N, CA, C and O atoms as CSV, one atom per row, in Angstrom:
chain,resi,resn,atom,element,x,y,z
A,1,MET,N,N,148.629,31.413,149.217
A,1,MET,CA,C,147.763,31.532,148.468
A,1,MET,C,C,146.752,30.396,148.478
A,1,MET,O,O,147.121,29.317,148.014
A,2,VAL,N,N,145.447,30.525,148.984
A,2,VAL,CA,C,144.156,29.474,149.408
A,2,VAL,C,C,143.093,29.987,148.493
A,2,VAL,O,O,142.129,30.021,149.257
A,3,ASP,N,N,142.646,30.427,147.276
A,3,ASP,CA,C,142.326,30.810,146.553
A,3,ASP,C,C,142.532,30.600,145.442
A,3,ASP,O,O,143.297,31.307,144.787
A,4,ALA,N,N,141.546,29.002,144.681
A,4,ALA,CA,C,141.951,28.245,143.362
A,4,ALA,C,C,141.483,29.079,142.562
A,4,ALA,O,O,142.059,29.003,141.477
A,5,ASN,N,N,140.444,30.092,142.607
A,5,ASN,CA,C,139.780,30.688,141.414
A,5,ASN,C,C,141.313,31.580,141.043
A,5,ASN,O,O,141.986,31.450,140.020
A,6,ALA,N,N,141.595,32.508,142.235
A,6,ALA,CA,C,142.873,33.438,142.141
A,6,ALA,C,C,143.758,32.926,141.142
A,6,ALA,O,O,143.874,33.485,140.051
A,7,GLU,N,N,144.406,31.865,141.464
A,7,GLU,CA,C,145.528,31.104,141.148
A,7,GLU,C,C,145.480,30.986,140.006
A,7,GLU,O,O,146.321,31.494,139.264
A,8,ALA,N,N,144.291,30.153,139.518
A,8,ALA,CA,C,143.715,30.039,138.308
A,8,ALA,C,C,144.001,30.718,136.954
A,8,ALA,O,O,144.479,30.298,135.900
A,9,ALA,N,N,143.360,32.373,137.511
A,9,ALA,CA,C,143.440,33.793,136.361
A,9,ALA,C,C,144.446,34.315,136.634
A,9,ALA,O,O,144.610,35.365,136.013
A,10,LEU,N,N,145.565,33.941,137.600
A,10,LEU,CA,C,147.216,34.367,137.750
A,10,LEU,C,C,147.494,33.308,136.466
A,10,LEU,O,O,147.788,34.145,135.612
A,11,ILE,N,N,147.578,32.174,135.867
A,11,ILE,CA,C,147.952,31.390,134.925
A,11,ILE,C,C,147.259,31.815,133.864
A,11,ILE,O,O,147.906,31.952,132.826
A,12,VAL,N,N,146.072,32.069,133.843
A,12,VAL,CA,C,145.457,32.165,132.414
A,12,VAL,C,C,145.849,33.342,131.706
A,12,VAL,O,O,145.982,33.391,130.483
A,13,ALA,N,N,146.075,34.508,132.682
A,13,ALA,CA,C,146.943,35.608,132.002
A,13,ALA,C,C,148.061,35.435,131.528
A,13,ALA,O,O,148.535,35.952,130.517
A,14,ALA,N,N,148.616,34.563,132.373
A,14,ALA,CA,C,150.384,34.303,131.929
A,14,ALA,C,C,150.553,33.936,131.057
A,14,ALA,O,O,151.375,34.384,130.258
A,15,GLN,N,N,149.674,32.770,130.850
A,15,GLN,CA,C,149.717,31.912,129.614
A,15,GLN,C,C,149.388,32.669,128.142
A,15,GLN,O,O,149.707,32.364,126.993
A,16,ARG,N,N,148.463,34.004,128.796
A,16,ARG,CA,C,148.086,34.857,127.120
A,16,ARG,C,C,149.162,35.644,127.541
A,16,ARG,O,O,148.677,36.774,127.603
A,17,GLY,N,N,150.293,35.708,127.855
A,17,GLY,CA,C,151.088,36.747,127.444
A,17,GLY,C,C,151.527,37.875,128.697
A,17,GLY,O,O,152.635,38.381,128.877
A,18,VAL,N,N,150.597,38.024,129.277
A,18,VAL,CA,C,150.952,38.840,130.938
A,18,VAL,C,C,151.919,38.681,131.351
A,18,VAL,O,O,152.224,37.491,131.285
A,19,ASN,N,N,152.796,39.402,131.874
A,19,ASN,CA,C,153.558,39.465,132.729
A,19,ASN,C,C,153.193,39.294,134.312
A,19,ASN,O,O,153.168,40.229,135.112
A,20,VAL,N,N,152.908,37.904,134.619
A,20,VAL,CA,C,152.118,38.234,135.663
A,20,VAL,C,C,153.141,37.689,137.099
A,20,VAL,O,O,153.330,36.475,137.172
A,21,ARG,N,N,153.589,38.330,137.880
A,21,ARG,CA,C,154.298,38.299,139.252
A,21,ARG,C,C,153.701,38.718,140.661
A,21,ARG,O,O,153.071,39.690,141.078
A,22,VAL,N,N,154.186,37.544,141.199
A,22,VAL,CA,C,153.693,37.113,142.740
A,22,VAL,C,C,154.471,37.124,143.866
A,22,VAL,O,O,155.178,36.122,143.973
A,23,LEU,N,N,154.605,38.236,145.065
A,23,LEU,CA,C,155.635,37.737,146.081
A,23,LEU,C,C,155.042,37.273,147.428
A,23,LEU,O,O,154.374,37.901,148.249
A,24,PHE,N,N,155.496,35.928,147.420
A,24,PHE,CA,C,154.964,35.195,148.646
A,24,PHE,C,C,156.224,35.754,150.127
A,24,PHE,O,O,157.423,36.029,150.153
A,25,ASN,N,N,155.228,35.705,151.064
A,25,ASN,CA,C,156.213,36.069,152.191
A,25,ASN,C,C,157.246,34.920,152.537
A,25,ASN,O,O,156.828,33.763,152.499
A,26,SER,N,N,158.188,35.092,152.776
A,26,SER,CA,C,159.067,33.906,153.141
A,26,SER,C,C,159.294,33.249,154.320
A,26,SER,O,O,159.353,32.078,153.945
A,27,ASN,N,N,159.495,33.254,155.762
A,27,ASN,CA,C,159.213,32.998,156.656
A,27,ASN,C,C,158.320,32.581,157.932
A,27,ASN,O,O,157.961,33.637,158.452
A,28,ALA,N,N,157.866,31.600,158.576
A,28,ALA,CA,C,156.947,31.439,159.490
A,28,ALA,C,C,157.299,32.474,160.755
A,28,ALA,O,O,156.380,33.181,161.169
A,29,SER,N,N,158.366,32.553,161.254
A,29,SER,CA,C,158.320,33.206,162.486
A,29,SER,C,C,157.880,34.610,162.598
A,29,SER,O,O,157.708,35.262,163.629
A,30,ASP,N,N,157.718,34.986,161.309
A,30,ASP,CA,C,157.036,36.874,161.182
A,30,ASP,C,C,155.948,36.753,160.585
A,30,ASP,O,O,155.285,37.780,160.441
A,31,GLY,N,N,155.253,35.062,159.881
A,31,GLY,CA,C,154.286,35.451,159.604
A,31,GLY,C,C,154.427,34.971,157.987
A,31,GLY,O,O,153.438,35.316,157.340
A,32,GLY,N,N,154.877,34.652,157.640
A,32,GLY,CA,C,155.426,33.862,156.155
A,32,GLY,C,C,154.817,32.836,156.082
A,32,GLY,O,O,154.359,32.392,157.135
A,33,THR,N,N,154.585,32.077,154.797
A,33,THR,CA,C,153.983,31.356,154.522
A,33,THR,C,C,154.398,30.635,153.621
A,33,THR,O,O,153.638,30.602,152.653
A,34,VAL,N,N,155.734,29.746,153.493
A,34,VAL,CA,C,156.891,28.835,153.069
A,34,VAL,C,C,156.248,28.047,152.603
A,34,VAL,O,O,155.932,27.902,151.422
A,35,GLY,N,N,155.837,27.111,154.010
A,35,GLY,CA,C,155.007,25.712,153.883
A,35,GLY,C,C,153.782,25.887,152.859
A,35,GLY,O,O,153.544,25.347,151.779
A,36,MET,N,N,153.049,26.915,153.666
A,36,MET,CA,C,151.325,27.022,152.954
A,36,MET,C,C,152.011,27.106,151.675
A,36,MET,O,O,152.294,26.007,151.198
A,37,ASN,N,N,152.354,28.131,150.989
A,37,ASN,CA,C,152.588,28.711,149.649
A,37,ASN,C,C,153.275,27.719,148.793
A,37,ASN,O,O,153.147,27.957,147.592
A,38,GLN,N,N,153.738,27.020,148.991
A,38,GLN,CA,C,154.957,25.885,148.258
A,38,GLN,C,C,153.905,25.223,146.962
A,38,GLN,O,O,154.272,25.206,145.788
A,39,PRO,N,N,152.638,24.732,147.399
A,39,PRO,CA,C,151.990,23.872,146.386
A,39,PRO,C,C,151.689,25.014,145.330
A,39,PRO,O,O,151.786,24.611,144.171
A,40,ALA,N,N,151.351,26.323,145.465
A,40,ALA,CA,C,150.671,27.593,144.686
A,40,ALA,C,C,151.991,27.699,143.954
A,40,ALA,O,O,151.886,27.285,142.799
A,41,TYR,N,N,153.176,28.119,144.263
A,41,TYR,CA,C,154.473,28.193,143.715
A,41,TYR,C,C,154.737,27.493,142.725
A,41,TYR,O,O,155.056,27.932,141.620
A,42,ASP,N,N,154.625,26.301,143.045
A,42,ASP,CA,C,154.979,25.174,142.221
A,42,ASP,C,C,154.429,25.149,141.245
A,42,ASP,O,O,155.024,25.180,140.168
A,43,ASN,N,N,152.585,25.061,141.401
A,43,ASN,CA,C,152.084,25.553,140.373
A,43,ASN,C,C,151.905,26.737,139.318
A,43,ASN,O,O,151.521,26.835,138.152
A,44,LEU,N,N,152.194,27.256,139.928
A,44,LEU,CA,C,152.274,29.043,138.954
A,44,LEU,C,C,153.323,29.366,138.303
A,44,LEU,O,O,153.360,30.113,137.326
A,45,THR,N,N,154.744,28.496,139.115
A,45,THR,CA,C,156.170,28.672,138.382
A,45,THR,C,C,156.289,28.012,136.930
A,45,THR,O,O,156.968,28.291,135.941
A,46,ALA,N,N,155.172,26.841,137.267
A,46,ALA,CA,C,155.009,25.562,136.076
A,46,ALA,C,C,154.326,26.295,135.442
A,46,ALA,O,O,154.399,25.708,134.362
A,47,ASN,N,N,153.583,27.303,135.223
A,47,ASN,CA,C,152.754,27.420,134.173
A,47,ASN,C,C,152.739,29.100,133.951
A,47,ASN,O,O,151.702,29.749,133.808
A,48,GLY,N,N,154.139,29.681,133.952
A,48,GLY,CA,C,154.362,30.273,133.647
A,48,GLY,C,C,154.376,32.333,134.012
A,48,GLY,O,O,154.550,33.455,133.537
A,49,VAL,N,N,153.991,31.410,135.383
A,49,VAL,CA,C,153.837,32.928,136.586
A,49,VAL,C,C,155.056,32.950,137.223
A,49,VAL,O,O,155.466,31.895,137.709
A,50,HIS,N,N,155.881,34.214,137.336
A,50,HIS,CA,C,157.092,34.760,138.024
A,50,HIS,C,C,156.532,34.880,139.573
A,50,HIS,O,O,155.771,35.699,140.089
A,51,VAL,N,N,157.197,33.764,140.085
A,51,VAL,CA,C,156.901,33.824,141.707
A,51,VAL,C,C,157.663,34.202,142.678
A,51,VAL,O,O,158.160,33.107,142.942
A,52,VAL,N,N,158.000,34.721,143.206
A,52,VAL,CA,C,159.338,34.713,144.440
A,52,VAL,C,C,158.874,34.557,145.869
A,52,VAL,O,O,157.698,34.606,146.230
A,53,TYR,N,N,160.001,34.351,146.697
A,53,TYR,CA,C,159.567,34.520,147.895
A,53,TYR,C,C,160.244,36.107,148.995
A,53,TYR,O,O,161.412,36.486,148.910
A,54,SER,N,N,159.886,36.335,149.312
A,54,SER,CA,C,160.247,37.628,149.951
A,54,SER,C,C,161.761,37.035,150.982
A,54,SER,O,O,162.141,35.961,151.448
A,55,TRP,N,N,162.376,38.817,150.944
A,55,TRP,CA,C,163.608,37.747,152.028
A,55,TRP,C,C,163.211,37.984,153.317
A,55,TRP,O,O,162.249,38.623,153.744
A,56,PRO,N,N,164.282,37.243,154.011
A,56,PRO,CA,C,163.463,36.952,155.276
A,56,PRO,C,C,163.744,37.856,156.407
A,56,PRO,O,O,164.758,38.550,156.327
A,57,GLY,N,N,162.910,37.956,157.559
A,57,GLY,CA,C,162.693,39.466,158.684
A,57,GLY,C,C,161.711,40.624,157.867
A,57,GLY,O,O,161.548,41.731,158.378
A,58,VAL,N,N,161.155,40.312,156.718
A,58,VAL,CA,C,160.232,41.268,156.185
A,58,VAL,C,C,158.543,40.651,155.996
A,58,VAL,O,O,158.202,39.592,155.470
A,59,LEU,N,N,157.879,41.459,156.470
A,59,LEU,CA,C,156.666,40.677,156.606
A,59,LEU,C,C,155.795,41.205,155.707
A,59,LEU,O,O,155.199,42.076,156.340
A,60,TRP,N,N,155.231,41.172,154.207
A,60,TRP,CA,C,154.397,41.744,153.235
A,60,TRP,C,C,153.295,41.593,153.407
A,60,TRP,O,O,152.881,40.486,153.751
A,61,HIS,N,N,152.193,42.987,153.171
A,61,HIS,CA,C,150.839,42.894,153.200
A,61,HIS,C,C,150.259,43.600,152.258
A,61,HIS,O,O,149.514,44.500,152.645
A,62,GLN,N,N,150.394,43.440,151.104
A,62,GLN,CA,C,149.970,43.925,150.094
A,62,GLN,C,C,148.768,43.857,148.759
A,62,GLN,O,O,149.435,43.075,148.082
A,63,LYS,N,N,147.829,44.035,148.116
A,63,LYS,CA,C,147.527,43.597,147.297
A,63,LYS,C,C,147.524,44.001,146.251
A,63,LYS,O,O,147.347,45.104,146.767
A,64,SER,N,N,147.551,44.268,144.965
A,64,SER,CA,C,147.512,45.462,143.943
A,64,SER,C,C,147.618,44.233,142.626
A,64,SER,O,O,148.019,43.074,142.514
A,65,ILE,N,N,147.037,45.210,141.817
A,65,ILE,CA,C,146.645,44.840,140.590
A,65,ILE,C,C,146.958,45.812,139.588
A,65,ILE,O,O,146.580,46.953,139.854
A,66,ILE,N,N,147.446,45.676,138.698
A,66,ILE,CA,C,147.539,46.694,137.306
A,66,ILE,C,C,147.261,45.987,135.974
A,66,ILE,O,O,147.985,45.140,135.451
A,67,VAL,N,N,146.127,46.455,135.516
A,67,VAL,CA,C,145.640,46.331,134.241
A,67,VAL,C,C,145.789,46.853,133.376
A,67,VAL,O,O,145.176,47.920,133.409
A,68,ASP,N,N,146.506,46.651,132.194
A,68,ASP,CA,C,147.077,47.658,130.558
A,68,ASP,C,C,147.198,49.163,131.274
A,68,ASP,O,O,146.528,50.148,130.964
A,69,ASN,N,N,148.380,49.078,132.471
A,69,ASN,CA,C,148.698,50.738,132.798
A,69,ASN,C,C,147.538,51.323,133.188
A,69,ASN,O,O,147.622,52.551,133.202
A,70,GLU,N,N,146.806,51.015,133.412
A,70,GLU,CA,C,145.376,52.053,133.943
A,70,GLU,C,C,144.801,52.133,134.772
A,70,GLU,O,O,144.888,50.977,135.189
A,71,LYS,N,N,144.087,52.723,135.570
A,71,LYS,CA,C,143.076,52.690,136.625
A,71,LYS,C,C,141.779,52.084,136.310
A,71,LYS,O,O,141.196,52.255,135.239
A,72,LEU,N,N,141.386,51.431,137.198
A,72,LEU,CA,C,140.064,50.665,137.201
A,72,LEU,C,C,138.922,51.669,137.914
A,72,LEU,O,O,138.643,51.735,139.111
A,73,ARG,N,N,138.428,52.328,136.944
A,73,ARG,CA,C,137.478,52.898,137.525
A,73,ARG,C,C,136.012,52.598,137.716
A,73,ARG,O,O,135.324,52.462,136.704
A,74,LEU,N,N,135.364,52.462,139.130
A,74,LEU,CA,C,134.148,51.862,138.939
A,74,LEU,C,C,132.648,52.584,139.338
A,74,LEU,O,O,131.597,51.976,139.134
């Protein structure tokens, strides 16, 4: 996670009671970012966001946002 605004928004949501969950890639051999994401992991978990690393050997690339269980219509 390299976007400080996104990180801050996740924390604000968690602090107002939203169940915020983040999944980070786990190992560098397959594109994971444990070292790069550790500061964000520490900050998010310290501020109420549920963060986990994926299991080794799996590379995830998905960005999903669910707000109030309804689709956002633009």
